[in-house]
Residue frames relative to the residue before (quaternion, step in Angstrom):
aa qw qx qy qz dx dy dz
M 1.0000 0.0000 0.0000 0.0000 0.00 0.00 0.00
G 0.4436 -0.7179 0.4724 0.2544 3.60 -0.77 1.04
S 0.5745 -0.6080 0.4230 0.3483 3.55 -1.09 0.71
K 0.6249 0.5390 -0.3426 0.4490 3.60 1.05 -0.72
L 0.6139 0.5414 -0.3441 0.4601 3.58 1.03 -0.77
I 0.6556 0.5159 -0.3113 0.4551 3.58 0.89 -0.92
Q 0.6626 0.5095 -0.3079 0.4544 3.59 0.93 -0.87
V 0.6886 0.4763 -0.2846 0.4670 3.57 0.83 -0.99
N 0.6311 0.5713 -0.3246 0.4123 3.57 1.06 -0.79
R 0.5119 0.6254 -0.4212 0.4115 3.60 1.25 -0.21
F 0.7965 0.2959 -0.1196 0.5135 3.58 1.10 -0.71
I 0.7708 0.2378 -0.1086 0.5809 3.58 1.19 -0.58
N 0.4316 -0.6748 0.5289 0.2804 3.58 -1.01 0.78
V 0.2108 -0.8307 0.5052 0.1010 3.56 0.09 1.33
E 0.5935 0.5703 -0.3739 0.4276 3.61 1.02 -0.66
K 0.6496 0.5115 -0.2981 0.4770 3.56 1.03 -0.84
V 0.6315 0.5277 -0.3227 0.4676 3.56 1.02 -0.81
M 0.7109 0.4649 -0.2750 0.4505 3.58 0.77 -0.99
K 0.5874 0.5409 -0.3742 0.4716 3.60 1.13 -0.51
Y 0.6188 0.5448 -0.3226 0.4650 3.57 1.05 -0.83
I 0.6826 0.4750 -0.2852 0.4766 3.59 0.94 -0.87
E 0.7054 0.4948 -0.2796 0.4235 3.58 0.74 -1.06
E 0.6325 0.5393 -0.3363 0.4429 3.59 1.06 -0.66
R 0.7218 0.4186 -0.2243 0.5034 3.57 1.26 -0.33
R 0.4658 0.6338 -0.4615 0.4102 3.55 1.24 0.50
H 0.1959 -0.8102 0.5489 0.0621 3.57 -0.93 0.98
E 0.7202 -0.4930 0.3020 0.3835 3.53 -1.31 0.41
D 0.6638 0.5167 -0.3159 0.4388 3.60 1.09 -0.61
G 0.5927 -0.5865 0.3639 0.4150 3.61 1.26 0.02
G 0.6310 0.5241 -0.3289 0.4680 3.55 1.32 -0.10
Y 0.3402 -0.7193 0.5725 0.1979 3.52 -1.37 0.13
C 0.0682 -0.7651 0.6380 0.0549 3.54 -1.29 0.48
F 0.4286 -0.7456 0.4384 0.2610 3.61 -0.59 1.09
V 0.6380 0.4172 -0.3299 0.5568 3.58 1.26 -0.22
S 0.3569 -0.8165 0.4056 0.2034 3.56 -0.02 1.33
V 0.6808 0.5090 -0.3080 0.4273 3.60 1.03 -0.68
L 0.6549 0.5096 -0.3127 0.4623 3.59 1.23 -0.21
D 0.3635 -0.7137 0.5566 0.2208 3.55 -1.17 0.67
D 0.4710 0.7037 -0.4174 0.3298 3.56 1.31 0.07
T 0.0412 -0.8217 0.5683 -0.0148 3.57 0.46 1.23
N 0.0687 -0.8143 0.5762 -0.0115 3.57 -1.06 0.70
V 0.6678 -0.5325 0.3538 0.3811 3.54 -1.28 0.48
N 0.6416 0.5522 -0.3400 0.4096 3.59 0.89 -0.92
D 0.7099 0.4453 -0.2726 0.4728 3.59 0.72 -1.01
T 0.6521 0.5196 -0.3195 0.4502 3.57 0.99 -0.80
Y 0.6153 0.5432 -0.3341 0.4634 3.57 1.02 -0.81
Y 0.7245 0.4375 -0.2672 0.4607 3.59 0.78 -0.97
A 0.5637 0.5577 -0.3908 0.4675 3.59 1.16 -0.43
V 0.6562 0.4994 -0.2993 0.4801 3.58 0.97 -0.89
K 0.6630 0.5096 -0.3076 0.4540 3.59 0.93 -0.86
I 0.6239 0.5258 -0.3418 0.4663 3.60 1.05 -0.70
H 0.6496 0.5047 -0.3127 0.4750 3.57 0.94 -0.86
E 0.6510 0.5132 -0.3144 0.4625 3.58 0.95 -0.88
L 0.6565 0.5312 -0.3122 0.4351 3.59 0.87 -0.97
L 0.7569 0.3800 -0.1949 0.4946 3.56 0.92 -0.95
E 0.4137 -0.7373 0.4410 0.3013 3.57 1.35 0.09
I 0.4325 0.6459 -0.4786 0.4083 3.53 0.98 1.06
G 0.4675 -0.6833 0.4814 0.2876 3.60 -0.90 0.84
V 0.4499 -0.6709 0.5204 0.2769 3.58 -1.08 0.75
P 0.4419 -0.6977 0.4874 0.2837 3.64 -0.75 0.96
E 0.8538 0.0092 -0.0292 0.5197 3.58 -1.02 0.83
K 0.0396 0.8699 -0.4908 0.0274 3.53 0.93 0.97
E 0.5605 0.6004 -0.4007 0.4060 3.62 1.12 -0.51
K 0.6297 0.5240 -0.3308 0.4684 3.58 1.06 -0.74
T 0.6717 0.4951 -0.3000 0.4622 3.56 0.97 -0.84
I 0.5998 0.5383 -0.3541 0.4744 3.59 1.05 -0.68
E 0.6751 0.4853 -0.2891 0.4745 3.58 0.90 -0.91
F 0.5958 0.5560 -0.3569 0.4566 3.59 1.08 -0.67
F 0.6670 0.4877 -0.2972 0.4785 3.58 0.91 -0.93
R 0.6430 0.5401 -0.3326 0.4293 3.59 0.90 -0.91
K 0.6924 0.4802 -0.2757 0.4626 3.57 0.89 -0.92
A 0.6349 0.5588 -0.3261 0.4223 3.58 1.15 -0.59
I 0.6252 0.5422 -0.3439 0.4437 3.60 1.18 -0.46
Q 0.1825 0.7784 -0.5576 0.2233 3.52 -0.09 1.41
P 0.6660 -0.5159 0.3451 0.4137 3.62 -1.17 0.43
Q 0.7091 0.4597 -0.2682 0.4626 3.58 1.05 -0.70
T 0.5281 0.6465 -0.4052 0.3728 3.59 1.26 -0.16
A 0.5202 -0.6442 0.4607 0.3195 3.59 -0.96 0.87
V 0.6008 -0.6188 0.3716 0.3436 3.56 -1.02 0.81
V 0.6131 0.5367 -0.3641 0.4510 3.61 1.04 -0.65
A 0.6620 0.4955 -0.3055 0.4722 3.59 0.96 -0.83
I 0.6170 0.5291 -0.3457 0.4689 3.60 1.03 -0.72
A 0.6509 0.5139 -0.3142 0.4621 3.57 0.94 -0.89
M 0.6351 0.5234 -0.3238 0.4667 3.58 0.99 -0.81
A 0.6575 0.5156 -0.3104 0.4534 3.57 0.92 -0.90
L 0.6563 0.5075 -0.3138 0.4618 3.59 0.94 -0.86
E 0.6698 0.4839 -0.3063 0.4726 3.58 0.88 -0.89
G 0.6361 0.5400 -0.3246 0.4455 3.57 0.99 -0.83
M 0.6400 0.5161 -0.3171 0.4728 3.57 0.99 -0.83
A 0.6519 0.5186 -0.3158 0.4543 3.58 0.95 -0.86
I 0.6384 0.5294 -0.3254 0.4541 3.58 0.95 -0.86
L 0.7127 0.4480 -0.2399 0.4836 3.56 1.08 -0.80
G 0.6272 -0.5953 0.3197 0.3873 3.58 1.26 0.23
A 0.6104 0.5552 -0.3474 0.4456 3.58 1.24 0.32
K 0.0680 0.8351 -0.5403 0.0781 3.59 0.85 0.99
D 0.6427 0.5325 -0.3379 0.4349 3.59 0.91 -0.84
L 0.6570 0.4971 -0.3047 0.4780 3.57 0.97 -0.85
A 0.6290 0.5273 -0.3317 0.4651 3.58 1.04 -0.72
M 0.6471 0.5351 -0.3179 0.4402 3.59 0.96 -0.86
E 0.6060 0.5762 -0.3498 0.4223 3.59 1.13 -0.61
N 0.7103 0.4531 -0.2519 0.4761 3.59 1.23 -0.36
L 0.3348 0.7801 -0.4781 0.2254 3.58 1.23 0.31
D 0.5923 0.6082 -0.3756 0.3716 3.59 1.00 -0.76
I 0.6710 0.5037 -0.3086 0.4481 3.56 0.94 -0.83
V 0.5810 0.5613 -0.3708 0.4582 3.59 1.15 -0.54
F 0.7389 0.4475 -0.2453 0.4400 3.56 0.79 -1.02
T 0.5324 0.5675 -0.4337 0.4543 3.59 1.24 0.04
K 0.7423 0.3738 -0.2000 0.5190 3.56 1.20 -0.52
Y 0.7944 0.1539 -0.0497 0.5855 3.56 1.13 -0.66
N 0.2404 0.7575 -0.5696 0.2097 3.55 -0.39 1.26
P 0.2713 -0.8194 0.4796 0.1580 3.58 0.00 1.26
L 0.6304 0.5436 -0.3510 0.4288 3.60 1.07 -0.60
E 0.7096 0.3877 -0.2455 0.5347 3.56 1.26 -0.37
G 0.5402 -0.6385 0.3910 0.3843 3.57 1.29 0.18
K 0.4875 0.6423 -0.4430 0.3919 3.60 1.22 0.40
F 0.0348 0.7862 -0.6150 0.0499 3.55 -0.46 1.19
A 0.7893 -0.2773 0.0686 0.5436 3.49 0.60 1.38
V 0.1166 -0.7866 0.6064 0.0055 3.53 -0.15 1.37
G 0.8186 0.0775 -0.0848 0.5627 3.57 -0.87 0.92
L 0.1298 -0.8808 0.4456 0.0936 3.53 0.80 1.12
G 0.1709 -0.8296 0.5173 0.1223 3.56 0.96 -0.80
G 0.8578 -0.2124 0.1357 0.4479 3.51 -1.30 -0.54
S 0.2439 -0.7748 0.5767 0.0877 3.49 -1.23 0.69
E 0.4922 -0.6111 0.5233 0.3325 3.52 -1.30 0.29
E 0.8368 0.2774 -0.0761 0.4659 3.55 0.91 -0.92
F 0.8421 0.3052 -0.0789 0.4376 3.56 0.89 -0.90
G 0.6222 -0.5144 0.3690 0.4606 3.64 1.17 0.17
T 0.7544 -0.0315 0.0321 0.6548 3.55 0.80 -1.07
A 0.5130 -0.6845 0.4219 0.3004 3.56 -0.80 1.01
T 0.3552 -0.6733 0.5988 0.2490 3.54 -1.11 0.72
P 0.6175 -0.5482 0.3940 0.4038 3.61 -1.13 0.43
L 0.6208 0.5289 -0.3536 0.4581 3.60 1.09 -0.59
E 0.6360 0.5163 -0.3272 0.4710 3.58 0.98 -0.79
A 0.6509 0.5100 -0.3135 0.4669 3.56 0.93 -0.89
T 0.6275 0.5405 -0.3263 0.4556 3.57 1.02 -0.82
Y 0.6387 0.5323 -0.3131 0.4589 3.56 0.93 -0.92
W 0.7087 0.4647 -0.2759 0.4535 3.59 0.78 -0.98
V 0.6569 0.5047 -0.3180 0.4611 3.57 0.95 -0.82
V 0.6646 0.4939 -0.3121 0.4658 3.60 0.86 -0.91
K 0.6470 0.5179 -0.3228 0.4572 3.60 0.95 -0.85
A 0.6827 0.4898 -0.2927 0.4565 3.58 0.88 -0.92
L 0.7021 0.4683 -0.2871 0.4531 3.58 0.79 -0.98
T 0.6064 0.5329 -0.3531 0.4728 3.59 1.11 -0.63
T 0.6606 0.5268 -0.3029 0.4408 3.58 0.97 -0.88
I 0.7332 0.4177 -0.2540 0.4727 3.60 0.92 -0.81
G 0.6085 -0.6185 0.3276 0.3741 3.57 1.29 0.01
Y 0.3959 0.7052 -0.4949 0.3180 3.59 1.20 0.36
E 0.2292 -0.7755 0.5736 0.1307 3.57 -0.95 0.85
F 0.3371 -0.7492 0.5407 0.1808 3.55 -0.60 1.17
S 0.4419 -0.6616 0.5317 0.2903 3.56 -1.05 0.74
S 0.6508 -0.5103 0.3783 0.4160 3.56 -1.23 0.34
E 0.6301 0.5316 -0.3314 0.4588 3.59 1.08 -0.70
E 0.6484 0.5055 -0.3168 0.4730 3.57 0.98 -0.82
K 0.6393 0.5365 -0.3229 0.4463 3.57 0.93 -0.89
E 0.6943 0.4774 -0.2865 0.4560 3.56 0.85 -0.95
A 0.6300 0.5261 -0.3354 0.4623 3.59 1.02 -0.74
I 0.6635 0.4867 -0.3025 0.4810 3.58 0.98 -0.82
R 0.6269 0.5435 -0.3394 0.4432 3.59 0.96 -0.84
K 0.6688 0.5001 -0.3028 0.4592 3.58 0.85 -0.97
F 0.6465 0.5174 -0.3194 0.4608 3.57 1.02 -0.80
V 0.6627 0.5088 -0.3087 0.4546 3.59 0.87 -0.93
M 0.6670 0.5278 -0.3096 0.4250 3.58 0.93 -0.87
K 0.5223 0.6208 -0.4176 0.4090 3.60 1.22 -0.25
F 0.6859 0.4757 -0.2719 0.4788 3.57 1.21 -0.48
R 0.4011 0.7108 -0.4853 0.3135 3.60 1.25 0.04
N 0.0618 0.7996 -0.5852 0.1199 3.55 -0.73 1.12
G 0.8128 -0.1365 0.0533 0.5638 3.58 -0.16 1.25
N 0.8188 -0.2030 0.1803 0.5057 3.57 -0.79 -1.06
G 0.7700 0.2785 -0.1645 0.5500 3.56 1.26 -0.01
Y 0.5026 -0.6153 0.5042 0.3384 3.52 -1.19 -0.63
G 0.2991 0.7346 -0.5679 0.2201 3.53 -1.04 0.80
V 0.5958 -0.5576 0.4306 0.3855 3.56 -1.29 -0.06
K 0.8097 0.1484 -0.0745 0.5628 3.60 0.49 -1.16
Q 0.7697 -0.0296 0.0209 0.6373 3.56 1.23 -0.54
P 0.5811 -0.5798 0.4120 0.3955 3.60 -1.11 0.43
T 0.0945 -0.7768 0.6209 0.0459 3.55 -1.04 0.82
T 0.6332 -0.5444 0.3910 0.3870 3.54 -1.22 0.50
T 0.6581 0.5289 -0.3103 0.4370 3.56 0.89 -0.97
M 0.7422 0.4158 -0.2440 0.4656 3.58 0.69 -1.06
T 0.5983 0.5496 -0.3711 0.4497 3.59 1.10 -0.59
Y 0.6684 0.4773 -0.3130 0.4769 3.58 0.91 -0.83
Q 0.6543 0.5219 -0.3289 0.4374 3.60 0.85 -0.91
A 0.6563 0.5028 -0.3085 0.4704 3.58 0.99 -0.80
L 0.7006 0.4713 -0.2814 0.4558 3.58 0.79 -1.00
Y 0.6208 0.5315 -0.3521 0.4564 3.60 0.97 -0.77
T 0.6517 0.5279 -0.3160 0.4435 3.56 0.90 -0.93
L 0.6728 0.4932 -0.2954 0.4657 3.58 0.89 -0.93
Y 0.6535 0.5040 -0.3134 0.4698 3.59 0.92 -0.87
A 0.6620 0.5277 -0.3117 0.4314 3.58 0.90 -0.93
L 0.7025 0.4453 -0.2557 0.4927 3.57 1.15 -0.63
G 0.6321 -0.5813 0.3168 0.4027 3.58 1.27 0.12
Y 0.5394 0.6066 -0.4163 0.4096 3.60 1.24 0.11
R 0.1994 -0.7716 0.5916 0.1218 3.57 -1.18 0.49
P 0.1029 -0.8218 0.5591 0.0385 3.59 0.18 1.24
P 0.6462 -0.5032 0.3784 0.4314 3.62 -1.19 0.31
K 0.5598 -0.5909 0.4515 0.3655 3.57 -1.11 0.61
S 0.2974 -0.7500 0.5656 0.1706 3.54 -1.06 0.80
P 0.3676 -0.7275 0.5308 0.2320 3.62 -0.92 0.85
H 0.3809 0.7755 -0.4531 0.2196 3.57 1.30 -0.16
F 0.6853 0.5073 -0.3087 0.4216 3.60 0.78 -0.99
K 0.6559 0.5017 -0.3065 0.4734 3.57 0.96 -0.86
N 0.6658 0.5139 -0.2983 0.4513 3.58 1.05 -0.77
C 0.6897 0.4506 -0.2723 0.4971 3.58 1.28 -0.27
E 0.4990 0.6772 -0.4168 0.3445 3.59 1.28 -0.06
L 0.1500 -0.7843 0.6003 0.0449 3.55 -0.97 0.97
C 0.0501 -0.7838 0.6189 0.0076 3.56 -0.62 1.11
G 0.5637 0.6227 -0.3995 0.3672 3.62 -0.89 -0.73
D 0.8421 -0.1568 0.1381 0.4972 3.56 -0.87 -1.02
W 0.6925 0.5323 -0.2691 0.4058 3.56 1.16 -0.44
G 0.1006 -0.7467 0.6446 0.1295 3.55 0.05 -1.32
G 0.7051 0.4282 -0.3324 0.4572 3.54 -1.21 0.48
F 0.3907 -0.6944 0.5577 0.2325 3.53 -1.38 -0.10
A 0.3771 -0.7093 0.5524 0.2224 3.54 -1.24 0.57
E 0.6133 -0.5694 0.4072 0.3660 3.55 -1.28 0.29
V 0.7758 0.1390 -0.0840 0.6097 3.58 1.11 -0.67
P 0.6478 -0.5735 0.3315 0.3762 3.62 -1.09 0.65
Y 0.8724 0.1233 -0.0968 0.4630 3.50 -1.30 0.66
S 0.5613 0.5857 -0.3942 0.4318 3.57 0.96 0.88
L 0.2370 -0.7320 0.6210 0.1497 3.53 -1.38 0.28
P 0.6607 -0.1564 -0.7232 -0.1266 1.57 -2.32 0.99
P 0.5944 -0.5237 0.4308 0.4322 3.59 -1.26 -0.05
Y 0.1218 -0.7596 0.6325 0.0899 3.54 -1.25 0.51
L 0.6521 -0.5538 0.3541 0.3776 3.53 -1.23 0.47
E 0.6890 0.5076 -0.3260 0.4018 3.61 0.78 -0.94
P 0.6814 0.4300 -0.3309 0.4912 3.69 0.84 -0.69
T 0.5865 0.5545 -0.3826 0.4496 3.61 1.11 -0.52
F 0.6468 0.5073 -0.3091 0.4783 3.58 1.00 -0.81
Y 0.7181 0.4477 -0.2672 0.4609 3.59 0.77 -1.01
A 0.6394 0.5074 -0.3408 0.4664 3.62 1.00 -0.69
T 0.6115 0.5447 -0.3411 0.4615 3.58 1.05 -0.75
R 0.6654 0.4851 -0.2849 0.4907 3.55 0.96 -0.91
G 0.6495 0.5338 -0.3171 0.4390 3.57 1.00 -0.82
L 0.6410 0.5072 -0.3235 0.4766 3.59 0.99 -0.79
E 0.6263 0.5277 -0.3344 0.4663 3.59 1.00 -0.79
L 0.6447 0.5433 -0.3148 0.4360 3.55 0.94 -0.95
Q 0.7552 0.3738 -0.1830 0.5063 3.56 1.02 -0.86
N 0.4348 -0.7179 0.4408 0.3182 3.60 1.30 0.22
E 0.4379 0.6646 -0.4737 0.3770 3.53 0.94 0.96
T 0.3784 -0.7370 0.5285 0.1855 3.55 -1.25 0.52
P 0.4483 -0.6705 0.5078 0.3027 3.63 -0.91 0.79
S 0.5335 -0.6673 0.4261 0.2975 3.57 -1.09 0.69
C 0.8224 0.1094 -0.0183 0.5581 3.60 1.00 -0.73
P 0.0962 -0.8529 0.5103 0.0530 3.62 0.53 1.13
R 0.6397 0.5269 -0.3485 0.4379 3.62 0.96 -0.73
R 0.6439 0.5108 -0.3241 0.4684 3.57 1.04 -0.74
H 0.6344 0.5161 -0.3380 0.4658 3.59 1.04 -0.68
I 0.6219 0.5101 -0.3429 0.4852 3.60 1.05 -0.68
W 0.6138 0.5421 -0.3386 0.4634 3.60 1.02 -0.80
F 0.6374 0.5289 -0.3260 0.4558 3.58 0.93 -0.90
I 0.6640 0.4966 -0.3054 0.4682 3.59 0.89 -0.90
Q 0.6346 0.5438 -0.3374 0.4333 3.60 0.93 -0.82
Q 0.6490 0.5285 -0.3188 0.4447 3.59 1.07 -0.68
L 0.6574 0.5266 -0.3003 0.4476 3.58 1.22 -0.38
H 0.5120 0.6672 -0.4078 0.3556 3.60 1.29 -0.13
N 0.2519 -0.7863 0.5515 0.1187 3.56 -0.60 1.17
S 0.6699 -0.5422 0.3458 0.3711 3.55 -1.25 0.46
N 0.6571 0.5152 -0.3215 0.4466 3.62 1.16 -0.49
G 0.6484 -0.5447 0.3071 0.4342 3.60 1.29 0.04
G 0.6694 0.4768 -0.2950 0.4875 3.58 1.23 -0.40
F 0.4443 -0.6908 0.5123 0.2509 3.55 -1.35 0.03
R 0.3153 -0.7101 0.5968 0.2004 3.53 -1.25 0.59
R 0.6002 -0.6284 0.3819 0.3146 3.59 -1.27 0.18
S 0.8075 0.1936 -0.0974 0.5486 3.62 1.13 -0.38
L 0.6594 -0.5105 0.3775 0.4027 3.55 -1.31 0.21
E 0.5943 0.5326 -0.3596 0.4836 3.55 1.24 -0.37
L 0.7021 -0.4306 0.3343 0.4581 3.56 -1.28 0.04
G 0.1913 0.7757 -0.5855 0.1370 3.58 -1.08 0.66
I 0.5173 -0.6535 0.4558 0.3124 3.56 -1.17 0.52
S 0.5050 -0.6140 0.5132 0.3235 3.52 -1.27 0.48
T 0.0200 0.7597 -0.6497 -0.0174 3.55 -1.18 0.68
F 0.6194 -0.5370 0.4081 0.4018 3.57 -1.24 0.35
Q 0.6133 0.5556 -0.3418 0.4454 3.55 1.04 -0.80
N 0.6730 0.4855 -0.2915 0.4758 3.58 0.86 -0.97
T 0.6618 0.5281 -0.3086 0.4335 3.55 0.95 -0.88
Y 0.6466 0.4985 -0.3248 0.4774 3.59 0.94 -0.81
R 0.6807 0.5001 -0.3045 0.4402 3.56 0.82 -0.95
A 0.6296 0.5319 -0.3343 0.4570 3.58 1.00 -0.78
L 0.6748 0.4865 -0.2938 0.4707 3.59 0.87 -0.93
A 0.6473 0.5319 -0.3175 0.4441 3.58 0.99 -0.85
V 0.6363 0.5168 -0.3335 0.4656 3.60 1.00 -0.77
V 0.6603 0.5000 -0.3123 0.4653 3.59 0.88 -0.92
A 0.6493 0.5246 -0.3178 0.4496 3.59 0.91 -0.92
S 0.6654 0.4960 -0.2963 0.4728 3.57 1.05 -0.75
M 0.6917 0.5041 -0.2869 0.4303 3.58 0.85 -0.98
I 0.5552 0.6350 -0.3868 0.3727 3.59 1.12 -0.65
R 0.6517 0.5507 -0.3267 0.4065 3.59 0.98 -0.81
Y 0.6906 0.4794 -0.2802 0.4635 3.60 1.20 -0.43
L 0.5318 0.6506 -0.4097 0.3550 3.60 1.23 -0.14
């Protein structure tokens, strides 16, 4: 049993979570958060792998899952999904196989040609991926599989990311927690050290709430900004003000089927929500 699993299990019923995940694993090596459907997909499969990695649990029949990711990397596949597949393969120990698929990435994302995700397609956060979101996912995936960006590529990406600089954070019309983290992660991953942003601290909710908001001094908290703000504070070597309250917030999101929803109101469980909830708890534990 992994040490991280033991730590998280102090606050979350991990056995219940893993039953939720395992019941949604299919013969093709993929996963689908709606258990009765055979419509396995890259997003759910990626987060299933990330949950196993976080809890230090081996992925069952990982060769099938590696092959599932390999087959998913097609010219018509959205760039965010391709990036997820590449990172998933790397996590499962197939970095060399992931590297063989770089050409298809650069048909859609090539900073030296001014391509910041051609045909953006599906998104994690916004319905259709923003170029900044696509940049974040591509940089994260290529860094994970061991690709080394040239100095020219790094500078082109840096200049592109800085177009989203907005006050103390990053965003289109206003700074948001999600886009601020995606921008800062990208810059850090490429070796840059931008000034620390106060945005994450300004979105922290303690007192009766817990969690983080998407924009400063607002309510209510949601899971995705709580996840990204937690990551953002880690990136900047900062400490959350009320880690126990943030764990309490996550505990309130645990649904009866073992998965997690995104808000204190009613909501369905998804693999994405479940990974993010576990990741927040795993992070907050270190501050107790």
